[in-house]
Structures are given as structure tokens and as C-alpha cells.
C-alpha positions as CSV (number, residue, x, y, z in Angstrom):
1,M,0.1,0.0,0.1
2,T,1.2,3.5,-0.9
3,P,0.4,6.6,1.0
4,E,-1.3,8.1,-1.9
5,T,-3.6,4.8,-2.5
6,F,-4.1,5.0,1.6
7,K,-5.3,8.7,1.1
8,S,-7.2,8.2,-1.6
9,L,-9.5,5.7,-0.3
10,L,-9.8,7.7,3.3
11,R,-10.9,11.1,0.6
12,G,-13.3,8.4,-0.6
13,Y,-14.8,7.2,2.4
14,R,-15.1,11.0,3.6
15,L,-17.3,11.6,0.2
16,G,-19.0,8.2,-0.2
17,T,-17.3,7.2,-3.5
18,L,-15.8,3.7,-2.6
19,S,-17.0,0.8,-4.4
20,P,-17.8,-2.1,-2.3
21,E,-14.2,-3.8,-3.0
22,E,-12.5,-0.1,-2.1
23,Q,-14.6,-0.1,1.3
24,Q,-13.0,-3.6,2.4
25,Q,-9.6,-2.8,1.1
26,L,-9.7,0.1,3.6
27,Q,-11.2,-2.1,6.8
28,A,-8.6,-4.6,6.0
29,L,-6.0,-1.8,5.7
30,L,-7.4,-0.6,9.3
31,H,-7.4,-4.0,11.0
32,D,-4.1,-4.7,10.1
33,P,-1.7,-3.5,12.9
34,A,1.8,-4.4,10.3
35,Y,0.5,-0.5,9.2
36,R,0.1,0.4,12.8
37,E,2.7,3.1,12.4
38,Q,2.4,3.6,8.7
39,L,-1.5,4.9,9.1
40,E,-0.9,6.6,11.9
41,N,1.4,9.3,10.2
42,L,-0.6,9.4,7.5
43,F,-4.3,10.6,9.1
44,T,-2.4,13.3,10.9
45,E,-0.5,14.4,7.7
46,D,-4.0,13.8,5.7
47,L,-6.1,16.1,8.2
48,S,-3.7,18.6,9.0
49,A,-3.4,19.6,5.1
50,P,-5.3,22.5,4.5
51,D,-7.1,21.3,1.4
52,F,-8.8,18.3,3.5
53,P,-12.8,18.9,3.5
54,V,-13.7,19.4,7.6
55,T,-17.4,20.4,6.9
56,T,-19.7,18.1,7.2
57,G,-23.3,17.3,8.3
58,K,-24.8,16.5,11.6
59,E,-26.6,13.2,10.6
60,T,-23.8,12.4,8.3
61,L,-21.6,12.4,11.4
62,D,-24.3,10.3,13.7
63,M,-24.2,7.7,11.3
64,V,-20.5,7.3,10.6
65,F,-20.3,7.3,14.6
66,E,-22.7,4.8,15.0
67,Q,-20.9,2.5,12.2
68,V,-17.8,3.4,14.2
69,K,-18.4,2.1,17.5
70,L,-20.4,-1.1,16.0
71,Q,-16.9,-1.5,14.6
72,T,-14.7,-0.6,17.6
73,E,-17.1,-3.1,20.0
74,E,-16.6,-6.2,17.5
75,I,-12.6,-5.8,18.0
76,K,-12.4,-5.2,21.5
77,V,-10.3,-1.9,20.7
78,I,-11.4,2.3,21.7
79,S,-10.1,4.9,19.3
80,F,-8.4,8.1,20.4
81,R,-11.7,10.0,20.1
82,P,-13.1,13.2,21.9
83,M,-16.6,12.0,23.4
84,R,-19.5,13.6,21.9
85,W,-20.5,17.4,24.0
86,A,-22.7,20.2,22.9
87,A,-20.3,22.7,21.4
88,A,-19.7,20.3,18.4
89,A,-20.4,16.8,16.7
90,V,-16.9,15.3,16.9
91,V,-16.4,11.3,15.3
92,V,-13.2,9.2,14.6
93,L,-13.0,6.9,11.8
94,A,-9.8,4.5,12.8
95,L,-10.0,1.9,14.9
96,G,-7.2,2.1,17.6
97,I,-4.5,3.3,15.3
98,G,-4.1,7.1,17.0
99,G,-7.6,8.6,15.4
100,Y,-8.7,10.0,12.0
101,Y,-11.1,13.0,12.8
102,L,-14.1,14.6,11.4
103,S,-15.5,17.9,12.8
104,S,-18.7,20.2,12.5
105,M,-17.8,23.9,13.6
106,P,-19.2,27.3,13.2
107,G,-18.7,28.9,9.8
108,S,-16.1,31.3,11.3
109,L,-13.7,28.5,12.1
110,Q,-13.3,26.8,9.4
111,G,-10.8,26.7,7.1
112,N,-8.2,27.5,10.1
113,A,-5.2,26.0,10.1
114,M,-4.0,23.9,12.9
115,S,-1.6,25.4,15.3
116,S,1.6,25.3,15.2
117,A,2.2,25.3,19.1
118,T,2.6,21.7,18.9
119,K,6.0,22.2,16.8
120,K,7.7,23.9,19.8
121,G,7.7,20.4,21.9
122,E,9.3,18.2,19.6
123,N,12.2,17.4,22.0
124,I,10.0,17.0,25.0
125,L,10.5,13.3,24.7
126,P,8.5,10.5,25.8
127,G,9.9,8.8,30.0
128,G,12.0,5.5,29.8
129,N,13.7,3.4,32.5
130,K,15.0,6.1,35.2
131,A,14.9,4.8,39.0
132,V,16.6,5.5,42.1
133,L,18.0,2.8,44.6
134,T,17.8,4.1,48.3
135,L,19.9,1.6,50.4
136,S,19.1,0.9,53.9
137,D,22.2,2.9,54.5
138,G,21.0,5.8,53.2
139,S,22.6,5.2,49.9
140,R,21.6,5.9,47.0
141,I,22.5,4.4,42.9
142,S,21.0,5.4,40.3
143,L,20.0,2.7,38.3
144,D,19.9,4.2,34.6
145,D,23.4,4.8,34.9
146,M,24.5,1.7,36.4
147,A,26.3,-1.0,34.1
148,N,24.3,-4.6,34.2
149,G,25.6,-6.7,36.9
150,E,26.4,-7.1,40.5
151,I,25.3,-3.4,42.1
152,A,25.0,-3.7,45.9
153,K,25.2,-6.4,48.7
154,E,24.1,-5.8,52.1
155,S,23.0,-8.2,55.1
156,G,23.5,-11.6,52.8
157,V,21.5,-10.1,49.9
158,K,22.8,-9.5,46.4
159,I,21.0,-6.7,44.2
160,T,21.7,-7.3,40.4
161,K,20.8,-5.0,37.1
162,T,19.9,-7.8,34.4
163,A,20.5,-7.2,30.9
164,D,17.0,-5.9,29.7
165,G,17.3,-3.3,32.6
166,R,15.6,-5.4,36.0
167,I,16.7,-5.5,39.6
168,L,17.0,-8.7,41.1
169,Y,17.6,-9.8,44.5
170,S,19.2,-12.9,45.3
171,V,18.9,-14.0,49.3
172,R,21.0,-16.0,50.9
173,K,19.7,-19.0,53.3
174,G,19.6,-18.5,56.9
175,L,18.3,-15.3,57.4
176,S,14.9,-16.0,58.5
177,H,16.0,-15.2,62.0
178,V,17.7,-11.9,60.7
179,K,15.9,-8.6,61.3
180,P,15.2,-7.2,57.7
181,S,16.9,-4.2,56.1
182,Y,14.3,-1.9,53.7
183,N,15.3,-0.6,50.6
184,T,13.1,2.0,48.4
185,I,13.0,1.9,44.8
186,S,11.8,5.2,42.8
187,T,11.4,6.6,39.8
188,P,11.3,10.3,38.7
189,K,8.9,12.0,36.3
190,G,9.4,10.4,33.1
191,G,11.1,7.3,34.6
192,Q,9.6,3.5,35.2
193,Y,10.7,0.5,36.2
194,Q,10.6,-3.0,36.6
195,I,12.0,-5.0,39.6
196,A,11.7,-8.4,41.5
197,L,11.7,-8.4,44.6
198,P,13.4,-11.1,47.3
199,D,10.4,-12.9,47.4
200,G,9.9,-13.4,43.7
201,T,7.0,-11.0,43.4
202,I,7.6,-8.7,40.0
203,V,6.6,-5.2,40.1
204,W,6.4,-2.2,37.9
205,L,6.4,0.8,39.3
206,N,5.0,3.5,36.7
207,A,6.5,7.3,36.5
208,A,6.2,9.6,39.9
209,S,5.9,6.5,41.8
210,S,8.3,4.5,45.1
211,L,8.4,1.3,46.3
212,K,9.6,0.3,49.7
213,Y,10.2,-3.3,51.2
214,P,12.8,-5.7,52.7
215,S,15.8,-6.7,51.2
216,S,14.8,-10.2,52.6
217,F,11.3,-11.3,54.0
218,T,11.8,-12.9,57.2
219,E,8.6,-11.7,58.8
220,K,5.2,-13.4,59.1
221,D,4.2,-11.3,55.9
222,R,5.5,-9.5,53.1
223,L,4.7,-5.7,53.6
224,V,5.7,-3.0,51.0
225,T,4.8,0.5,51.0
226,L,3.6,2.3,47.6
227,T,3.3,5.8,46.4
228,G,2.0,6.8,43.0
229,E,0.9,3.4,40.9
230,A,2.7,-0.2,40.3
231,Y,1.5,-3.3,38.7
232,F,2.3,-6.8,40.9
233,E,2.6,-10.4,39.9
234,V,3.2,-12.3,43.5
235,A,4.5,-14.9,44.2
236,K,2.4,-17.2,46.0
237,D,3.3,-18.0,49.4
238,K,0.5,-19.4,51.5
239,K,1.9,-18.6,54.8
240,R,2.9,-15.5,54.1
241,P,0.4,-12.9,52.9
242,F,1.5,-10.0,50.6
243,R,0.4,-6.8,51.4
244,V,0.5,-3.1,49.9
245,K,0.2,-0.4,52.1
246,T,-1.0,3.3,50.7
247,V,-1.8,6.5,52.2
248,Q,-5.6,5.4,52.1
249,Q,-5.7,1.7,51.9
250,E,-4.4,-1.7,52.4
251,V,-4.6,-4.4,50.1
252,E,-3.8,-8.2,51.0
253,V,-3.2,-10.5,48.6
254,L,-1.6,-14.9,48.8
255,G,-0.4,-14.4,44.9
256,T,-2.4,-12.8,42.4
257,H,-2.3,-9.8,39.6
258,F,-3.5,-6.2,40.3
259,N,-2.4,-3.1,39.8
260,I,-3.0,-0.1,42.5
261,N,-2.9,3.6,41.4
262,A,-2.2,5.7,44.2
263,Y,-0.5,9.1,43.1
264,D,-0.9,12.1,45.2
265,D,-3.0,14.6,43.1
266,E,-5.1,11.9,42.3
267,E,-8.2,12.1,44.0
268,V,-9.3,8.4,44.4
269,V,-7.1,5.3,45.2
270,K,-8.1,2.8,42.1
271,T,-7.0,-1.2,42.8
272,T,-7.5,-3.5,39.9
273,L,-7.7,-6.7,39.8
274,I,-6.6,-8.8,36.5
275,E,-6.2,-12.5,38.2
276,G,-6.6,-14.3,41.7
277,S,-8.3,-12.7,44.5
278,V,-7.7,-9.2,46.7
279,K,-8.8,-7.8,50.0
280,V,-8.6,-3.8,50.1
281,K,-9.2,-2.4,53.9
282,L,-9.4,0.8,55.3
283,P,-7.4,1.3,58.5
284,S,-9.1,4.2,59.3
285,S,-12.6,2.5,59.1
286,N,-11.8,-1.2,59.2
287,Q,-14.6,-1.7,56.0
288,S,-13.2,-4.2,53.6
289,T,-14.1,-5.5,50.3
290,V,-12.8,-8.8,48.3
291,L,-12.0,-8.1,44.9
292,K,-12.8,-10.6,41.7
293,P,-10.9,-10.2,38.2
294,G,-11.9,-7.8,36.8
295,E,-13.7,-5.4,39.4
296,Q,-11.7,-1.9,40.8
297,S,-12.3,-0.5,43.9
298,S,-11.9,3.0,44.3
299,V,-11.3,4.6,48.0
300,L,-11.9,8.2,49.1
301,N,-13.2,7.8,52.8
302,E,-15.1,4.3,51.5
303,I,-14.6,1.9,49.1
304,K,-16.4,1.6,46.0
305,V,-16.2,-1.2,43.9
306,N,-17.0,-1.2,40.2
307,Q,-16.6,-3.4,36.8
308,V,-14.2,-2.6,34.2
309,D,-11.7,-3.7,31.3
310,A,-9.2,-4.6,33.9
311,N,-6.5,-4.5,30.8
312,S,-7.1,-1.0,30.2
313,A,-6.0,-0.5,33.9
314,I,-2.3,-1.8,33.0
315,D,-2.0,-0.3,29.7
316,W,0.9,1.8,30.9
317,K,2.9,-1.2,31.3
318,Q,2.5,-2.3,27.8
319,G,3.6,1.1,26.7
320,L,0.3,3.0,26.1
321,F,-2.0,5.4,27.3
322,W,-6.0,4.1,28.4
323,F,-8.2,6.9,28.6
324,N,-12.2,6.0,29.3
325,D,-14.3,9.4,29.0
326,E,-11.3,10.9,30.8
327,S,-11.2,14.6,31.8
328,I,-8.5,17.0,30.3
329,Y,-7.4,17.1,33.7
330,S,-6.8,13.6,34.4
331,I,-4.9,13.2,31.4
332,M,-2.6,16.1,31.7
333,R,-1.8,14.6,35.3
334,Q,-0.4,11.5,33.4
335,F,1.3,13.8,30.9
336,S,2.7,15.5,33.3
337,R,4.3,12.7,35.2
338,W,5.6,10.9,31.9
339,Y,7.0,13.7,29.7
340,N,8.3,15.8,33.1
341,I,6.0,18.6,32.2
342,D,4.0,21.5,33.9
343,V,0.6,22.3,32.9
344,E,-1.2,25.3,32.6
345,Y,-4.6,26.0,31.9
346,R,-6.4,29.0,30.1
347,G,-10.4,29.3,29.3
348,N,-13.0,26.2,30.2
349,V,-12.0,23.1,29.5
350,S,-14.1,21.0,31.7
351,N,-16.3,19.8,29.7
352,I,-13.3,18.1,27.4
353,R,-13.4,14.8,27.8
354,F,-11.7,12.1,25.2
355,G,-11.8,8.1,25.4
356,G,-9.2,5.7,23.4
357,Q,-5.5,4.6,22.8
358,V,-2.3,6.3,22.1
359,S,1.5,5.2,22.8
360,R,3.4,6.2,25.9
361,M,6.4,6.2,23.2
362,K,5.6,9.2,21.1
363,N,7.6,12.6,21.3
364,L,5.2,14.8,23.2
365,S,4.6,17.2,20.1
366,Q,2.7,13.7,18.5
367,V,0.2,13.1,21.1
368,L,-0.7,16.9,21.4
369,R,-1.3,17.1,17.6
370,I,-3.6,14.2,17.6
371,M,-5.8,15.3,20.5
372,E,-5.7,19.2,18.5
373,L,-7.1,17.8,15.3
374,T,-10.6,17.2,17.1
375,K,-10.7,21.3,17.0
376,S,-12.1,20.9,20.7
377,I,-9.0,21.9,22.0
378,Q,-5.4,23.5,21.6
379,F,-2.1,23.5,23.4
380,K,0.7,26.1,23.6
381,V,4.4,25.1,24.4
382,E,6.6,27.5,26.1
383,G,10.1,25.5,27.3
384,N,9.1,22.6,29.5
385,K,5.4,23.9,29.9
386,I,2.0,23.1,28.3
387,I,-0.6,25.3,28.2
388,V,-4.0,23.9,27.8
389,M,-6.7,26.2,26.0
390,P,-10.1,25.6,24.3
391,Y,-9.5,25.8,20.6
392,V,-12.2,28.5,20.0
393,M,-10.5,30.8,22.5
394,S,-6.7,29.8,20.7
395,I,-8.3,30.6,17.2
396,T,-9.4,33.9,18.5
397,N,-6.4,34.5,19.9
398,Q,-4.6,34.3,16.5
399,T,-6.7,36.5,14.8
400,K,-6.0,39.5,17.2
């Protein structure tokens, strides 16, 4: 498939001139993961071109929206699209490949070229494997600067960095009666890290997070303390439950897979169960509940449980942002942690929400550009600060 062929198919779909064979060809391309990166680039290039038509009637938009929704449910992927709100009818054609947007706008806004503000953010790169390990004696090790191999020894425990960037603990036998010492692994904004704890539990730590744990589990339970977000695959040990403590809650398990989001700047603490079972407890009130796979608890003074797509809670571990009817404020908090940026808001953007997937491996400018194509929001980049504005306001400012 050449870029010209794909662009022709896009325009044909937009104008309703595709033959049945061409429609099948376009759908096959949209479902083929081999074309993912190429199609994302074509979408953003094609839609920002001044000759691409951007107006259409609301009836047509609603019809396409329903078609896309059905296709989305069929392949279990949500496209990165703005949720429909009163100011405009906005839809997307692109099943999980970054975003192809058609929008209905007032005549005064038609024909305006997309802002080039995001071009200034080309150098804001995505995060990567970065973390600091603090040993029990207070010494700090910058893990991204360390060579592979043994990096520390303490109290009969050897700490090793592997070739794929993980941290492993090897515990000498005969330490069961030794009082444990504690280590803390911390990721900065723009960092993430994977660690294998002394009991074999695997932990993925998201950006701006920390985990405190013993260098050897010698107590009757396995207690760790989390701030931020982490995904746990807990090694089974029926004699010693595994407990995760955060500011607002405790989670107790024997062996299971789950995710905890406990950032200080988020209103609620969310625990999502992938496999097995966990008990979520509130020490302040003695309230507790047991989660089943596919359930998510939300803690804000009390525990509430909802059925969710559990895998969406751990897409960050797979290199994706996943948004489900999420406010722009929540989205920008996630961007702030991953891209290590500051965020400022100008104008009222409280009614702007998005849903879908976008890669965490893209430069920030690429992600913002995809969002700007919705004609609902616009961004201005000043150094390491992102200014978020409603689209109409930004167009008005440009014409002054």
C-alpha cells in the first residue's frame, strides 16, 4: 500500500464514493497491525493538510459515529476520540490507530489551519527506564547510570541489574531470623522501572512513584509501601500474605496480579484486579471488600467497587495511555508524570473529555497534535510548560 493509495481511500470514504471492494480494502488496512505506525502518520499528515475537507452534516457524523462504535466493539479497541459534547458533533474513523477526526464547526472557524504551537514541543521526549535505589544505609544508586551485573550487597542479599534493565534480589539461605533492612526504589517524572522482589514478586513501577520493601522477607507477612502507581504479580506463599500499604488503604493477597493507582494528586485510590483475589481494607474505618477479576475498587473515605476492563488499567505497562471518557485534567496529569512537564490552563476546558488509546512512546508533540485534530482543544508550548486552551479561544487569540 502506498501513501497515495491510502489517502485516496480516506477521501473516498469521506465523500461516500468508495466501491464495495475499496471499502473492504480500507477496512482490512485499518485492522492490520502491520500498518499501525504508517497509518498513524498518514492520518495526522492528511488531516492537517489545508485541502482536506473538514465540514459535514450532523446526520452524516452521527451515522459514521454509530458505524465506528459497532466496529470498535467488534475488535475490542477504542479509538482515541473526543467524547461528543454540546459544542460540536465529533467522530473518528480509525480503530485504535491514533485518530482520524471529522468535525462540525461554525463557519467562522472553517478553513483555519491547525496551530503550529505543538511543533515547539518536538524535543519533549517520552519517559523511559529511570529509577533511584536507596539502600538501608541511605546510599543512593542511579539505576539508569549503572552497568549490568552486581550493583550492591547488604546483609546477605545481593542486588543485580539485568541486561533488560530489571533489578533482582538474591537472598542467602539462613536469614530467616535476621531483622530485615529496607530498600526504596523511586522513579522520577518521566521514569518507570521493573523489579523482582526477594520473594520473586514482580513489580512494574510507573512514573513518579516509589516502593519501600525489605531486602529479605523474614517476617510473618510480606509488607511493602507504595506511593504512585504499580502493577504487581505476586509470588504465591500461603504461609505469608503479601500486603501493599498506601496512604488511604491496604491490599492483602496470597498470590495474584493487580494494579494500584495511589498518586497524591489523584482524588481516589484505584485497585484493579487482573487475576486471583485481593482484599482491600481501610485502616481508618475497618471497612473491607474482596475483589474479583475484572473489578476495580475506588477509595475516597469509603470503598466503591465497579466492573471494568481490567486490562485498560495496566496498558501503561504495555506502553499505552488508555483513556475512558476521561477529563482533560486527568489526561494532563498523566502526561505531566510521563513527560516531566508543567501544565497551565487558560479558559474553560472542563467539558472536554477523551477516550481511547495512544502510544506512550511518542514525543509529546505528536500526542498533542493528534488531540488538536479534534478541533476541541489546543496547546501552546513554552519550554517545559504546556498551556491548555479550548479550541475556539485559541483561534480568537491567533486573529488578534
